[in-house]
C-alpha positions in Angstrom: 0.2 20.2 8.2 1.4 22.0 5.1 5.0 21.5 6.0 4.4 17.8 6.7 2.7 17.4 3.3 5.6 19.1 1.6 8.1 16.7 3.3 6.0 13.7 2.2 5.8 15.1 -1.4 9.6 15.7 -1.5 10.3 12.2 -0.2 8.1 10.6 -2.8 10.0 12.5 -5.5 13.4 11.6 -4.1 15.4 9.6 -6.6 16.2 6.0 -5.7 18.0 3.2 -7.4 16.0 1.5 -10.2 17.9 -1.8 -9.7 15.4 -3.3 -7.2 12.5 -2.7 -9.6 14.4 -4.1 -12.5 15.5 -7.2 -10.6 11.9 -7.8 -9.5 10.8 -7.5 -13.2 13.3 -10.2 -14.2 12.4 -12.6 -11.4 8.7 -12.1 -11.9 9.0 -12.8 -15.7 10.9 -16.0 -15.2 8.5 -17.3 -12.6 5.5 -16.6 -14.8 7.1 -18.1 -17.9 7.8 -21.3 -15.9 4.3 -21.3 -14.5 2.6 -20.9 -17.9 4.8 -23.5 -19.5 3.9 -25.9 -16.8 0.2 -25.1 -17.3 0.5 -26.0 -21.0 2.6 -29.1 -20.6 0.2 -30.6 -18.0 -2.7 -30.3 -20.4 -4.5 -27.8 -18.2 -5.3 -25.4 -21.1 -7.6 -28.1 -22.6 -8.9 -29.4 -19.2 -9.7 -26.1 -17.5 -10.3 -23.6 -20.3 -11.6 -25.5 -23.4 -13.5 -28.6 -22.3 -16.1 -27.3 -19.8 -19.5 -26.7 -21.3 -20.2 -23.9 -18.8 -17.8 -21.2 -17.7 -18.7 -19.3 -14.5 -18.3 -15.6 -15.2 -17.5 -12.6 -13.1 -20.4 -10.1 -12.9 -18.7 -7.3 -14.7 -17.2 -9.6 -17.4 -20.1 -11.8 -18.6 -19.1 -11.5 -22.2 -15.7 -13.1 -21.8 -15.4 -16.5 -23.4 -12.4 -18.8 -24.2 -11.0 -19.2 -27.7 -11.3 -22.6 -29.4 -8.6 -25.2 -28.5 -5.9 -24.3 -31.0 -6.2 -20.6 -30.4 -6.2 -21.1 -26.7 -3.0 -23.0 -26.9 -1.5 -20.3 -29.1 -2.6 -17.7 -26.6 -0.8 -19.3 -23.7 2.3 -19.9 -25.9 2.4 -16.1 -26.7 2.1 -15.4 -22.9 5.2 -17.6 -22.3 7.1 -15.6 -24.8 5.8 -12.3 -23.4 6.8 -13.3 -19.9 10.3 -14.1 -21.1 10.3 -10.7 -22.8 9.4 -9.1 -19.5 12.1 -11.1 -17.7 14.9 -10.0 -20.1 13.5 -6.6 -20.8 13.3 -7.2 -24.5 10.6 -5.1 -26.3 9.5 -4.5 -22.7 6.6 -2.2 -23.2 4.9 -4.5 -25.7 5.7 -7.7 -23.8 4.5 -6.3 -20.5 1.2 -5.1 -22.0 0.6 -8.3 -23.8 1.3 -10.3 -20.7 -0.9 -8.2 -18.5 -3.9 -8.2 -20.9 -3.5 -11.9 -21.9 -3.1 -13.2 -18.4 -6.0 -11.2 -17.0 -8.1 -12.6 -19.8 -7.3 -16.1 -18.7 -8.2 -15.3 -15.2 -11.5 -13.9 -16.1 -12.7 -16.9 -18.2 -13.9 -18.9 -15.3 -14.6 -17.7 -11.7 -14.2 -21.2 -10.4 -10.5 -21.0 -11.2 -10.0 -17.9 -9.1 -6.9 -18.0 -6.9 -5.3 -15.2 -4.9 -2.0 -15.5 -6.7 -3.7 -15.2 -10.2 -5.2 -11.9 -9.0 -1.8 -10.8 -7.7 -0.1 -11.6 -10.9 -2.5 -9.4 -12.8 -2.0 -6.5 -10.4 1.8 -6.7 -10.5 1.8 -7.2 -14.3 -0.4 -4.1 -14.6 2.0 -2.0 -12.5 5.0 -3.2 -14.4 3.3 -2.0 -17.6 3.5 1.6 -16.5 6.7 1.7 -14.5 10.3 2.0 -15.8 11.3 -1.5 -14.8 12.7 -2.2 -18.3 15.1 0.7 -18.3 17.9 -1.1 -16.4 19.4 -4.6 -16.5 17.5 -5.2 -19.8 18.1 -6.0 -23.5 16.4 -2.8 -24.4 18.8 -0.8 -22.2 21.8 -2.7 -23.7 20.6 -2.1 -27.3 19.8 1.6 -26.7 22.0 3.0 -24.0 20.3 6.4 -24.3 17.2 4.9 -22.8 19.1 3.2 -19.9 18.5 4.8 -16.5 19.7 4.1 -13.0 17.2 6.2 -11.0 13.5 6.5 -10.5 11.3 8.6 -8.2 10.7 6.9 -4.9 6.9 6.6 -5.5 7.5 4.3 -8.5 9.0 1.7 -6.2 6.7 2.6 -3.3 3.6 1.6 -5.2 4.9 -1.9 -5.8 6.0 -2.1 -2.2 2.6 -1.1 -1.0 0.9 -3.7 -3.2 3.1 -6.5 -1.8 2.8 -5.2 1.7 -1.0 -5.1 1.5 -1.1 -8.7 0.6 0.8 -9.7 3.7 -1.2 -7.2 5.9 -4.7 -8.3 4.8 -3.6 -12.0 4.8 -2.6 -11.5 8.5 -5.8 -9.6 9.4 -7.9 -12.3 7.8 -6.3 -14.8 10.2 -7.4 -12.8 13.3 -10.6 -14.8 13.7 -11.9 -17.5 16.0 -11.4 -20.4 13.7 -7.8 -19.7 12.9 -6.6 -18.6 16.4 -8.8 -20.8 18.7 -9.7 -23.8 16.6 -6.5 -24.0 14.6 -8.7 -24.5 11.5 -8.2 -25.1 8.7 -4.5 -25.9 9.5 -5.5 -28.7 11.9 -7.3 -30.5 9.0 -4.6 -29.9 6.5 -1.7 -30.8 8.7 -3.3 -34.0 9.8 -3.6 -35.0 6.1 0.3 -34.7 6.0 0.8 -37.1 8.9 2.4 -39.7 6.5 5.4 -37.4 5.9 8.7 -39.1 6.9 10.3 -38.0 10.1 8.1 -35.0 10.9 4.7 -36.4 9.8 3.9 -37.7 13.3 4.1 -34.1 14.7 1.5 -32.9 12.2 -1.2 -35.1 13.8 -0.8 -33.3 17.1 -3.4 -30.5 17.7 -0.7 -28.5 19.4 1.3 -28.3 16.1 -1.7 -26.8 14.3 -2.1 -24.2 17.0 1.6 -23.2 16.9 1.5 -23.1 13.1 -1.7 -21.0 13.1 -0.3 -18.4 15.5 3.1 -18.3 13.8 1.4 -17.9 10.4 -0.6 -14.9 11.5 2.5 -13.4 13.2 4.5 -13.9 10.0 2.0 -12.2 7.8 1.5 -9.3 10.1 5.2 -8.7 10.9 7.2 -9.7 7.9 7.0 -6.3 6.0 8.4 -4.5 9.0 11.2 -7.0 9.4 12.2 -6.5 5.7 12.1 -2.7 5.8 14.2 -2.3 9.0 17.9 -2.7 8.3 18.8 -4.6 11.5 16.2 -7.3 11.0 16.3 -7.4 7.1 18.5 -10.5 6.8 16.5 -12.6 9.3 13.3 -11.3 7.7 14.3 -12.5 4.2 15.5 -15.9 5.6 12.0 -16.2 7.2 10.4 -15.4 3.8 12.3 -18.1 2.0 11.8 -20.7 4.8 8.1 -19.9 5.3 7.1 -19.9 1.6 9.2 -23.0 0.8 7.6 -24.9 3.6 4.0 -23.9 2.7 4.8 -24.7 -1.0 5.9 -28.2 0.0 3.1 -28.8 2.4 0.1 -27.5 0.5 -1.1 -27.5 -3.1 -1.2 -23.7 -3.6 0.5 -23.4 -6.9 3.1 -20.7 -7.6 1.9 -18.5 -4.7 4.9 -19.3 -2.4 7.4 -18.7 -5.2 5.6 -15.6 -6.4 5.6 -14.1 -2.9 9.3 -14.9 -2.4 10.1 -13.0 -5.6 7.7 -10.1 -4.6 9.3 -9.7 -1.2 12.5 -8.6 -2.9 10.9 -5.2 -3.6 11.0 -4.6 0.2 14.7 -4.8 0.2 16.9 -1.7 -0.3 16.6 -0.3 -3.8 20.2 -0.8 -4.6 20.4 -4.5 -3.4 21.0 -6.0 -6.9 24.1 -3.8 -7.5 25.5 -4.7 -4.1 24.8 -8.4 -4.8 26.5 -8.2 -8.2 29.5 -6.4 -6.7 30.2 -9.4 -4.6 30.8 -11.3 -7.9 32.8 -8.4 -9.4 30.0 -7.7 -11.9 28.8 -4.5 -10.4 31.2 -2.3 -12.5 29.8 -3.7 -15.7 26.2 -2.6 -15.0 26.7 0.4 -12.7 27.5 3.0 -15.4 24.1 3.9 -16.7 22.4 7.3 -17.3 22.0 9.0 -13.9 18.9 11.0 -14.9 15.7 10.3 -13.0 12.8 8.7 -14.9 10.2 11.3 -15.9 6.7 9.8 -15.6 3.7 11.2 -17.6 1.6 13.5 -15.5 -1.5 11.2 -15.5 0.4 8.3 -14.0 0.9 9.4 -10.4 -2.8 10.1 -9.8 -3.8 6.8 -11.5 -1.4 4.9 -9.3 -2.7 6.7 -6.2 -6.2 5.7 -7.1 -5.0 2.1 -7.5 -3.6 2.2 -4.0 -6.8 3.5 -2.5 -8.8 0.8 -4.2 -6.4 -1.8 -3.0 -6.8 -0.5 0.6 -10.6 -0.4 0.4 -11.5 -3.5 -1.6 -10.6 -6.1 1.1 -12.7 -4.2 3.6 -16.0 -4.9 1.8 -16.2 -8.4 3.2 -16.8 -6.9 6.7 -19.9 -5.0 5.6 -22.3 -7.9 5.9 -23.3 -10.0 9.0 -22.6 -13.4 7.4 -18.9 -14.4 7.4 -17.6 -14.0 3.9 -16.0 -17.4 3.9 -19.5 -18.9 4.2 -21.5 -16.6 1.9 -18.7 -15.9 -0.6 -19.6 -12.2 -0.6 -16.4 -10.1 -0.7 -14.2 -13.2 -0.1 -12.3 -12.9 -3.4 -9.9 -10.0 -4.0 -9.4 -9.6 -0.3 -6.3 -11.7 0.4 -8.1 -14.4 2.4 -5.1 -16.6 2.1 -5.5 -20.2 3.4 -8.2 -19.2 6.0 -11.0 -21.5 4.9 -11.5 -25.2 4.2 -15.0 -25.5 2.7 -16.6 -28.4 1.0 -20.2 -29.3 0.1 -22.6 -30.8 -2.3 -25.2 -29.4 -4.6 -28.1 -30.8 -6.7 -30.8 -28.9 -8.6 -34.5 -29.3 -8.8 -36.2 -27.9 -11.8 -40.0 -27.5 -11.6 -42.0 -27.0 -14.8 -44.2 -24.0 -14.3 -47.1 -25.4 -16.4 -47.2 -29.1 -15.5 -45.4 -29.0 -12.1 -43.2 -31.8 -13.3 -40.1 -32.2 -11.1 -36.8 -32.6 -13.0 -33.7 -33.5 -11.0 -30.4 -32.3 -12.5 -27.0 -33.5 -11.3 -24.2 -30.8 -11.7 -21.9 -33.5 -13.0 -24.0 -33.7 -16.1 -22.8 -30.3 -17.3 -19.8 -29.4 -15.1 -16.2 -30.5 -14.9 -15.2 -32.0 -11.6 -13.1 -29.0 -10.5 -16.1 -26.7 -11.3 -18.5 -28.9 -9.3 -16.2 -28.7 -6.3 -15.9 -24.9 -6.6 -19.6 -24.4 -7.1 -20.4 -26.2 -3.9 -18.4 -23.6 -2.0 -19.8 -20.4 -3.6 -23.5 -19.4 -3.7 -22.9 -17.1 -6.7 -21.7 -20.1 -8.7 -24.7 -22.1 -7.6 -27.0 -19.4 -8.9 -25.1 -19.3 -12.2 -25.5 -23.1 -12.4 -29.2 -22.8 -11.8 -29.6 -20.2 -14.6 -27.7 -22.5 -16.9 -30.0 -25.4 -16.1 -33.1 -23.2 -16.7 -31.7 -22.0 -20.1 -30.9 -25.5 -21.2 -34.4 -26.7 -20.3 -35.9 -23.6 -22.0 -34.3 -24.6 -25.2 -36.2 -27.9 -24.9 -39.5 -25.9 -24.7 -39.8 -25.9 -20.8 -40.4 -23.0 -18.6 -39.0 -23.9 -15.2 -38.1 -22.6 -11.8 -34.8 -24.0 -10.4 -34.1 -24.7 -6.8 -30.9 -25.9 -5.2 -30.3 -28.4 -2.5 -27.0 -27.2 -1.2 -25.1 -28.1 2.0 -21.6 -27.1 3.0 -19.1 -27.5 5.8 -16.7 -24.7 6.8 -13.5 -25.3 8.7 -14.5 -28.7 10.2 -18.1 -27.7 11.2 -20.9 -30.2 10.6 -22.6 -29.7 7.2 -25.3 -27.0 7.1 -27.8 -25.9 4.5 -26.1 -23.2 2.4 -28.9 -21.9 0.2 -32.6 -21.7 1.0 -34.1 -24.6 -0.9 -37.4 -22.8 -1.4 -35.9 -19.9 -3.4 -36.2 -19.9 -7.2 -32.6 -19.1 -8.2 -33.6 -17.9 -11.7 -35.6 -15.0 -10.4 -35.1 -12.1 -8.0 -33.3 -13.2 -4.8 -34.5 -12.3 -1.3 -31.9 -11.1 1.2 -32.1 -14.4 3.0 -31.4 -16.7 0.1 -28.0 -17.6 1.7 -28.7 -19.3 5.0 -26.6 -18.0 8.0 -23.7 -20.1 9.2 -24.8 -20.1 12.8 
């Protein structure tokens, strides 16, 4: 055992080419600069972050609130510049830290805006902050050749590889359920909605097409990391990555996730792949002569990154602790790489009952929520509770002491609508264990 541990330790310290990490940094920065610029140009800063009267918060970040409109716009503009700084490796340490903190702040403003790829962006940006990705193929290395490096310990690349690999692994594991494999849901619903596509749209209406797509999707997520890491299958593996993510990006409105994962998959290629690629265009000799010393990390960094990896291994497993499926209850569903496994819709209204007069006051969510928030709230019991507390606070400011109940129904993956929340539970007080109704 001691000998085996020593071999693992030595392999983790083995120097590898820094080029792959640097190339990922550049591609990641460009994708994020484009995504944030698109977010601003479409007016989404105002629509999603400024206009809503209520912002649903994460339990550990209740105090986070958005800036006013001009400062929110400036915040996003600074993030675009920071992303470009990351891409080109210019003032890299400052830009990577600004981007990580600034983007994570945006993500934490409103829980109803949670997306898997926003969470992944924060994780990858955080890793780039502490890794030497700006020491090669960068403006900083060009301006100060003494800081330019070509080698890094293998563990610095491995931690990013592990992060990307866990996304694929847990996304595949999440698909190993009855709905995905034996009902072809939610793909059956989503593909049928694309039946108007020219040439191939007619196939999407076939149930068989949804089953084939479901099984192939699960196989892709579970097997693609191995295909990319094995030399003999690497080329076909990366072609599958490009084809799969391009197709899903065209078929479904899932934002930058397909393009982000295509870029992220490059870290699973050989560490020296960018130099080999540049050599084909006779550019390799111009960038190959950099300092051959290995990056020396601060002593606290390796244990911190090891803890990060352990958390990323355990966090997705918490959704399996309860008896109610997490896609129905929402408990443990986020931060677990449940990618495209649930189609959930519903409707919610609130009943406020005055504790003194027993007067019934009906409150429509549309009276205080934006449409996107109302749709998200109907899927997540925690958001329903936050909405009920907001209703109680607003009525309390009018001099009323009320209990607030929710009439909430939801449908998951094509099932008939069912009651989601016990309508007899006051959502402003302590909640009984059965406040979320079981799916079956």
